[in-house]
Every structure is written in structure tokens, then in C-alpha cells.
Wavefront OBJ file of the C-alpha trace (Angstrom):
o trace
v 0.000 0.000 0.000
v 2.884 2.394 0.716
v 4.477 1.717 -2.659
v 1.192 1.787 -4.524
v 0.330 5.122 -2.906
v 3.358 6.817 -4.496
v 3.309 4.995 -7.831
v 6.111 2.509 -7.160
v 5.747 -0.999 -8.614
v 4.815 -3.835 -6.270
v 3.694 -7.419 -6.676
v 3.072 -7.987 -2.958
v -0.318 -9.257 -1.846
v -1.866 -6.712 0.539
v -3.200 -7.627 3.955
v -6.936 -7.623 4.620
v -9.035 -6.031 7.336
v -7.859 -2.650 8.544
v -4.809 -2.930 6.260
v -6.729 -3.659 3.058
v -6.227 -1.249 0.126
v -9.687 0.246 0.669
v -9.325 0.766 4.431
v -8.697 4.342 5.494
v -6.502 3.108 8.361
v -4.086 1.268 6.075
v -0.414 1.566 6.967
v -0.628 1.674 10.752
v 0.565 -1.907 11.256
v 3.979 -1.045 9.771
v 4.735 1.287 12.657
v 3.725 -1.331 15.224
v 5.897 -3.912 13.460
v 8.928 -1.612 13.396
v 8.532 -0.960 17.119
v 8.160 -4.674 17.860
v 11.229 -5.680 15.850
v 13.267 -2.838 17.348
v 12.375 -3.833 20.890
v 13.094 -7.495 20.136
v 16.514 -6.557 18.793
v 17.233 -4.479 21.895
v 16.069 -7.350 24.114
v 17.757 -10.276 22.342
v 20.467 -8.883 20.072
v 19.052 -11.047 17.274
v 20.449 -9.689 14.010
v 17.414 -10.865 12.040
v 15.306 -8.225 13.795
v 17.732 -5.418 12.955
v 17.985 -6.596 9.361
v 14.202 -6.526 9.075
v 14.055 -3.020 10.544
v 16.778 -1.723 8.217
v 15.025 -3.289 5.214
v 11.634 -1.759 6.026
v 13.065 1.653 6.848
v 14.911 1.712 3.515
v 11.669 0.838 1.746
v 9.788 3.588 3.548
v 12.536 6.063 2.680
v 12.131 5.170 -0.974
v 8.387 5.767 -0.747
v 8.920 9.096 0.999
v 11.393 10.282 -1.626
v 8.864 9.428 -4.329
v 6.012 11.358 -2.673
v 6.527 14.591 -4.670
v 6.383 12.594 -7.908
v 2.998 11.288 -6.776
v 1.736 14.825 -6.201
v 2.288 14.954 -2.437
v 4.262 17.483 -0.432
v 7.904 16.896 0.467
v 8.335 14.600 3.467
v 4.900 12.987 3.276
v 4.903 9.265 4.015
v 1.806 7.109 4.254
v -0.099 4.236 2.705
v -3.046 6.572 1.996
v -3.182 9.785 -0.064
v -2.429 13.177 1.467
v -6.010 14.186 0.698
v -6.974 12.357 3.916
v -5.204 15.157 5.775
v -7.150 17.730 3.756
v -10.336 16.024 4.928
v -9.429 15.910 8.611
v -8.312 19.564 8.495
v -11.680 20.492 7.021
v -13.555 18.529 9.677
v -14.852 16.051 7.103
v -15.345 12.345 7.922
v -12.123 10.295 7.653
v -10.774 7.425 9.722
v -8.028 8.785 11.971
v -5.170 9.670 9.580
v -3.007 11.248 12.305
v -3.453 8.117 14.411
v -1.915 6.073 11.603
v 0.859 8.556 10.910
v 1.764 8.538 14.595
v 2.227 4.758 14.525
v 4.649 5.099 11.591
v 6.540 7.930 13.289
v 6.784 6.026 16.569
v 8.074 2.959 14.729
v 10.744 5.049 13.031
v 11.744 6.576 16.359
v 12.132 3.117 17.903
v 14.135 1.999 14.873
v 16.590 4.797 15.519
v 16.720 4.508 19.298
v 16.924 0.729 19.611
v 18.576 -0.282 16.330
v 20.715 2.752 15.600
v 19.127 3.157 12.169
v 20.093 6.715 11.243
v 17.989 6.581 8.079
v 14.935 6.095 10.292
v 15.695 9.373 12.064
v 16.045 11.119 8.715
v 12.701 9.789 7.484
v 11.060 10.696 10.799
v 12.487 14.212 10.723
v 11.155 14.642 7.184
v 7.708 13.549 8.403
v 7.879 15.979 11.333
v 8.849 18.848 9.024
v 5.952 17.950 6.743
v 3.671 17.890 9.799
v 4.822 21.366 10.743
v 4.130 22.551 7.195
v 0.554 21.244 7.447
v -0.124 22.534 10.955
v 1.366 25.998 10.491
v -1.323 26.752 7.903
v -4.119 26.198 10.421
v -5.679 28.639 12.847
v -6.096 27.581 16.471
v -9.788 26.944 15.828
v -9.024 24.784 12.781
v -6.332 22.873 14.667
v -8.582 22.105 17.608
v -11.398 21.038 15.315
v -8.991 18.643 13.616
v -8.026 17.163 16.990
v -11.601 15.999 17.519
v -10.481 13.189 15.195
v -8.324 10.561 16.922
v -4.628 11.420 16.562
v -2.865 8.735 18.585
v 0.319 9.867 20.327
v 1.387 12.725 18.064
v 2.201 14.830 21.142
v 4.484 12.150 22.564
v 6.437 11.286 19.419
v 7.060 14.952 18.598
v 8.178 15.676 22.157
v 10.485 12.653 22.035
v 11.879 13.848 18.707
v 12.688 17.165 20.371
v 14.427 15.229 23.136
v 16.659 13.528 20.568
v 17.351 16.443 18.231
v 17.092 19.482 20.515
v 15.039 21.193 17.809
v 12.556 23.356 19.701
v 10.247 23.460 16.678
v 9.249 19.877 17.452
v 8.423 20.666 21.082
v 6.271 23.599 19.962
v 4.612 21.331 17.401
v 3.940 18.754 20.104
v 2.144 21.368 22.179
v 0.082 22.420 19.158
v -1.346 18.881 19.122
v -2.667 19.208 22.701
v -6.417 18.627 22.480
v -7.778 21.443 24.611
v -11.295 20.013 24.965
v -9.759 17.136 26.920
v -6.663 18.765 28.381
v -8.071 22.092 29.651
v -10.365 20.587 32.327
v -7.575 18.251 33.473
v -5.210 21.210 33.813
v -7.782 22.723 36.198
v -7.981 19.500 38.192
v -11.411 18.615 36.747
v -12.501 15.114 35.707
v -14.697 15.395 32.628
v -13.762 12.041 31.118
v -17.136 10.291 31.284
v -18.213 8.970 27.916
v -14.874 9.546 26.199
v -13.166 6.757 24.234
v -10.394 5.556 26.556
v -7.898 4.473 23.895
v -8.092 7.901 22.285
v -7.389 9.880 25.463
v -4.537 7.928 27.084
v -1.871 8.869 24.470
v -2.785 12.546 24.870
v -1.855 12.382 28.545
v 1.298 10.365 27.962
v 2.299 13.114 25.552
v 1.485 15.962 27.896
v 3.533 14.215 30.590
v 6.540 14.249 28.266
v 5.851 17.912 27.561
v 5.936 18.575 31.303
v 9.302 16.837 31.575
v 10.719 19.100 28.862
v 8.967 22.397 29.722
v 8.309 22.206 33.444
v 4.881 23.810 32.941
v 2.880 23.065 36.121
v -0.435 22.814 34.266
v 0.842 19.768 32.386
v 1.727 18.019 35.632
v -1.696 18.867 37.050
v -3.355 17.391 33.965
v -1.315 14.202 34.216
v -2.016 13.772 37.932
v -5.717 14.496 37.504
v -5.953 11.931 34.724
v -4.018 9.321 36.716
v -6.216 9.704 39.776
v -9.418 9.748 37.736
v -8.565 6.658 35.678
v -6.267 4.448 37.743
v -7.770 5.131 41.173
v -11.369 6.288 40.746
v -12.406 4.122 37.790
v -10.309 0.977 38.059
l 1 2 3 4 5 6 7 8 9 10 11 12 13 14 15 16 17 18 19 20 21 22 23 24 25 26 27 28 29 30 31 32 33 34 35 36 37 38 39 40 41 42 43 44 45 46 47 48 49 50 51 52 53 54 55 56 57 58 59 60 61 62 63 64 65 66 67 68 69 70 71 72 73 74 75 76 77 78 79 80 81 82 83 84 85 86 87 88 89 90 91 92 93 94 95 96 97 98 99 100 101 102 103 104 105 106 107 108 109 110 111 112 113 114 115 116 117 118 119 120 121 122 123 124 125 126 127 128 129 130 131 132 133 134 135 136 137 138 139 140 141 142 143 144 145 146 147 148 149 150 151 152 153 154 155 156 157 158 159 160 161 162 163 164 165 166 167 168 169 170 171 172 173 174 175 176 177 178 179 180 181 182 183 184 185 186 187 188 189 190 191 192 193 194 195 196 197 198 199 200 201 202 203 204 205 206 207 208 209 210 211 212 213 214 215 216 217 218 219 220 221 222 223 224 225 226 227 228 229 230 231 232 233 234 235 236
């Protein structure tokens, strides 16, 4: 699906289900797989895992470099067209494109951190720069409307990328992905989580916790503590 999306030849048989060529979530499993192989390499030292990571990262880099030829902006990397991002920015129905992109970015980060794959960091940095290009065009209202659509752990991976590179643009970008409808009450010590999809909210708080570690902003710590108490103690 990645190769097909940018016009590269492929004779591979695609997966089914959420990874099928007509699924809007296609591509997310690659990020999970990169993370799994990277962690297995770090845990066991098995060279087969590192070889698999290096192979996949090189393939993704090829797809990313071909994105402009397919009509996409520089740095874009996905198994679905960039028009999905147009749709989520406009508040139109689309199945969680930022959620999928986060999985790919997190897999690339793990590939660099656990396998030492420097190409993975390059591809990830290109994706982050593309993300900044997309986000910088949006007003605060447009950005927050977009975040009503599930976005996975974009805050966390961008904050972690700042931690590796020292590029403050990525920390600022991480904070731009803070979903205020969820985060604002938590920053005030208020539990307004009833009825919210759990899997969607947890990464937002993991991300804001990383932001606290890098910025020291007390409101982020308050949000994290409020969430922890509300979920782990009051609800579990």
C-alpha cells in the first residue's frame, strides 16, 4: 500500500481487514511492526530483527522520496493519499489519519533509538517537518477542530523527537497537538472524562507528561495527575 500510494511498482499481496487497500486506516501496522522488531533486537540482540528493521526503513525512505512525484508534499509518508489530511483539516469524515501517521513515526523513532538506524531518524524528521508545514497553515480553531479526530500519540512522538534532536520546533509542534477540549479541564484539576473513548485519550496524557518533563509547565503536571487519579484510582 505504501508503494502503490506513491506509484512505485509492487507485486506484494496486501493484507486484509484494517490494512486492506480500501481501508482508510491502512499503513498503521507497519509502525507497530517496526517498534516490535526494534524492541526485540534491543532485548535479544538477534540480528534478524535489525535486518528486518533496516530493510523496512529503507523501503519507507524510498516511498517518501517518491512522494513529490505522486503529487504529495515533500516529506509525506503514508499508505493513503495526502487528501486524507485535507479532509481531517476540514472537519470532514475520515478514519483517523493522524493516528496512523503517529504509529509510523513512533516505529521510526524506535528503529533509531533501539537499532541505531540513522535513516529512520532522517525519514522521521522529514515527516515531522511535513507535519509542521501542514499545521502551520491552520488557525487555532481549525487545529482544535482537527483534533476531535483521533490522533494517537502525536504529542508524545514529537516531544520525544525534540528530546533527541534538541530542535525546539518539534516541542512547539507537540504542544500544538494538545487537544484542549480534553486537556483544559484536566489542567484545572477537573474530571470530565465520562463517555470519552479511553484508547483515544490515554496517548494525549502520555504526551502531555513528556511535555511537562521538557517544559516544566505546572499545568501539564496537574493534567497528568488528575488523569491518573481519575482513571487508575477512581475508575479501576
